[in-house]
N, C-alpha and C positions, 0 to 999 in steps of 0.2 A: 508531499505537496504542501506548499506554504502560500497563504494569501492573507491580506489584511481583512480582518473581520469587519472593519468600519466601512468597507466599500462593497457594494453589491457586484457580483460577477455578472458578466454578460451571459445571455442564454447559451452561447457557444462554450464559454469558459465553464459554466456550471455543468453542461453536458460532459465536457472533458473531465472535470473534477469527479463527477459521478462515475464515469467510465474507469478512471484510474482507481478509485476506491473499490469498485466492484471487481475489476479484472486484473489490475496490474500486480497485486500481491501474489496471486497464484502463478501468473506468467513469470514474474521474476524468480519465484521459488523454483519453478520447473527449470528455468534456464540457468540460474546461478546458484541454486540451493546447495548443490554438491560442492561448491567452492567455500561454503561457510562452515566453520567449525563451531557448532553450537554446544553449549554445556549439556551434560546428560540431564534428562528430566528427573525431578525429585521423586523418590520412591514414596508410594502411598501406603500408609499402614502403621 
């Protein structure tokens, strides 16, 4: 999500932004995560 920081968002746009930040990542991961080829996590130790 991209917006200009120099402009205030309308209440509706701010609510949508909040919704996207809170919910969209997990929704997109559930729906499309299997299509991504992520590098293996680094080993700890």
